N, C-alpha and C positions, 0 to 999 in steps of 0.2 A: 504494498500499499504505499509507504514510503518513498520506494522507487518512482511510484506512477506518478505520488504527488510532484515529487521532482523533474518529471520528464515533461509535467504539463506546466510548469512555471514557465515565464516570459520573463529572461534576463536582461534582454538588450533591447533598450528605448527606442531602436529601429527600427523592431515590430509596431512600435506605435506611432512610429514617426509615417512609416509606409503605410497604416493603415489611415492616419488621418492626410495625407496628402492624397491617397487615393479616394476618399471619401470629398475632400475639399473640389478636385481638381474632376472628379468625374471618369477618371479614367487610368489604366494602369502605365500607358505612354505617357501620359503627362505629368502623372505623379514621378516617374524616374526623372524624368526632366528636372523636375523642380527639385530632386535629392540629388540629381546627378549620378544616378547609379543607371543600369542596364533595367529593361524592362523586366527579364527574368529573372533578375536580382528580388525585385518588387512583387514579383508573382507568389518566389518562393517565402517571402517573409510573409504575406498575407497567408499563406496554405499554412506555414506553420503555425501561424497566428490561429487560424481556424481549428486546426489539429488539437492545439492548446485549450481552445473552449468548447470544443466539441460541437461547434454548429459553424454554417457558411454565413458569411459577412456578406457574401457581396454576388448577385445574378449578372451572370452576362446572355445577354439578348442584342445578335443584329449589331454587335460591336460593341454595344454601347455596357456601361456598367451600372449598376441599379445597386447601393445599401438594400442590405434585408432587415427587418425590424429590429432584429439583434444587433444590428452593425449599428442603427439611428440611436439605440439606448446607449450605447458605450459612445456616441459621438462626443458630446459635451465631456463627458469624463478624458476624452483623448486630448480634446482643445485643451480645457483647467489641466491636467498635468504638463503638457508641454508650454504651457503659456509660465506654471510657477518654475520651469527648468529654465525658461527665459529669461526667467526676472534672477535667478539664482546664479546663471552664467552672467548676466549683467552686472550683477552686483560685486563678481569675483573683477570683472574687467574694470570694473570701477574704482577696484580698489587696489589695482597694480594703475590704469593711466588718467583716471579720473574722465573718461571720454566712452561714453555708449558707441560701439562700431554700429549700431542698429540702434536707431530710434522711434519707437511704436509713439504715433501722435494720434489723438482721439479729438475733435471741435465741432463747435457747430455749425450747421450745414453752411452758411453763409461764412462763415470765418474758415473753413477747411478750401469753399472753393475761390473764395477771391484772396483772403491774405496769407493762407500758409504756400500757397506757390512762390510769396515772394522771401517769405520768411526760411523756405527749406532752401532756393536758391543762396541764400545768402551765406549760407554756413554752405553747402557743397562747393562752392566759390574758393572757402580755405581747406574742407575736407571733402576733395572730390572721390575718396574712397566709403565715406559714410553710406548707409545702406539707411533707407527709411519704410516704414510702413504706417501708413496713416487711413483713418475711418472718422465717420460720424456716428456717432451714436447720443440718442437722447438724455438730456440733462441727469433724469433717474438713473441710467445705466452708467454716467461718467464713474461714479464712485466707487461702485462696485468693479469696473474696469481695470481703474488705477488700485486698488484695494488686492483682487486677486490677481493681479501682474499681468493683464492683461494688454495691456499699453503702459508708457514710460511717461506720458506728460497731457496733460490736456487743457487746451484754448478753452475757453469760456469766459459769459462777461459778467460772470457772476462766480461769485468763491464757491468751492466746494466743500461740504462742508462735511467733516470727519477726521477722530482724531489723529488719526494714524498719517492724512496728508497736510502738507503743506502749499498755500496760495500765497502768490506771489503776484500782487497787482503789476501788470506790465505796461500799462497806458489805460490813457482817457483820446475820448475824440467826441468832439460836439455834436449836436445833432443838426441837421442839415436840411432845407428843403430842397427834393429833386424832383424834379418838373420837364418836360417837354420843351424844350429850346423854342417853340413860336408860342408859350405861352405867356400871355401880355405881362407876365409877373418879372419873369426872367429877363424882361429888359429894364426892368427900373435899377436903379443906382443903388438905392435901398431898400429893404422891404420888412415890415412890423408886422405884428400877429393879425391888427386888424385886416391888414390888406386881403388877407386869403378867407376873408366872409364871403360864403357861398361858392367857394371851391370843392370839388370832388375829392376826396380824402381816402386816401389808402394807412389805416392806422395798423397797430402793432394789436394783440389781442389783450384780456382784461388781466391774465396772469404776468402783464410783463409792466415794472412800474412806468414805465414811458406812457401806455394806455390812461391813465389815470392820472398822471403828469398834465398832458393834452386836454384830456377832456374838463379839466378844472381851468385851464389856459383858456381854453375857448370861451368858459362859461365867466371868468374875470373880465374876460374884456368885451364880452355881447357880441362874439362871434359864431352865427349860423354854419355849419359846414356841411356837407352831406358824405356819409360815409359810404364806400360802392363795394371798398373789400378790407379783411381782418386778416393779419397771416402774422404769426411770429418768427418767419424766416426773411429777414432785412434783404437779402440779395434778390428772393420771389416779388417782395414787394416794391422794390426799383424796378425789377425788369417789367412789370405790369402797367408802370405809369404811362408808357408811349401807348399801349394798349385801350386803357380805359379811360384816359385823356385823363389821367387825374394828377396828385401833389403827395409827395409821402416825404413823411421826415425819418431818417435814418443813421444810423454815424455815418462820419466823414469818411472812416477808414473803408468802409465797402462802398459807400456813395460814389467816392474818386474811380476805386477801379473799372465799374461799371460802367461811368460818364465818361471815360477816360475812352472806350472801347465804342459810345455808343455816341453819335453827332447828334443824335435826335432828343437827347437828356442833356439835361445840364445841374448843376446843383449852385446854391445859395443859402448863404448865412443870413438868418432872421435876427433883428434884434427885438429883444424879450423872450425868447428862447434861448434858455440858459441849460437846461437838461446834456449830462454829457453819460454816453455809454463808458463804464471802467470793463477792461481786458485783467484776463488774471491766467495765469500757468500755473494749475496745479501739479503736484508731483505726490510722492510717497517720500515719507521723513527724512528716509537715506538718498536722496537724490536733491536733496535741499544744499544750495552753496557747490552742487558737483560742475564740471568745465560745461558739460552738455544744458544743464538749466541756464548757465551765465551765456551761452550761444543763444537758446532760442530766446532769453531777454532780450540781448543785444540786437539781435535780427528784428524781434518785433519794436523795438525803441528806433531803428533806423526805418523802418517803413512809418511809424506815425511821425519822423522828423521832414519825412519826405514826403508828407500830405498836406497839401494846399487845402484850405479850408477860406477863400478869400470868397 
């Protein structure tokens, strides 16, 4: 019996890596390319794994590979195990060099699509061998992603509350009005809150502090507006300005990136609007003060300095 147990043990992590690669890529050949091994090697690793657990993990049909229900039940455990191992390796690398060779980032959708390209490019310019993994997850999932070691750093507009996390405030950006270039307000030398009376407005949603700020601002200035869309996503809201012939107020960092690409959009500061969006970089406590954290902060600061708010 002892020998049987011993023979069924999976002693090498390469079996788990092969399983995770096949289930994520959907094919043995793609998994082999991802891990830098031959396809027969992947097939052999999966066979050993299937023999060990006594059940098939993949169904091969018409050249495609489909995970069985048993494989689906193991997927999350495999991902979690490999994430913890990556985090362990990252901490070892940090202890030796202070720099992560692979940086796993997550961010809100607008930050990931509009700001992270500049931030990553800034770091790659000095560290061309660095690898990056970038994802976008909801705010509610960011804390767990960091605590469980699935990602190393998270950018967001709110601090992530957890005793095991450190939040560094990396910058602020004023809110600007984004409108179509042919909007009559775009030609004005200066704008005030009252100038927006009767305008079609794209606003944030009720769980955003900016929503309540503007609701109070419109009321205090006796301004009646027409809300035509609500969205928590800054990038989406700005891109809908042209189609809806509307105005949205969003942070200048994201707004400038989009306006630079679209000549039909223009952003303007508005006198009386003093709300600012804060940006935070969250990480596990052991990353606080690391070279990687400092480089990410410096890259964000460079991005903020180069943003015009005129």
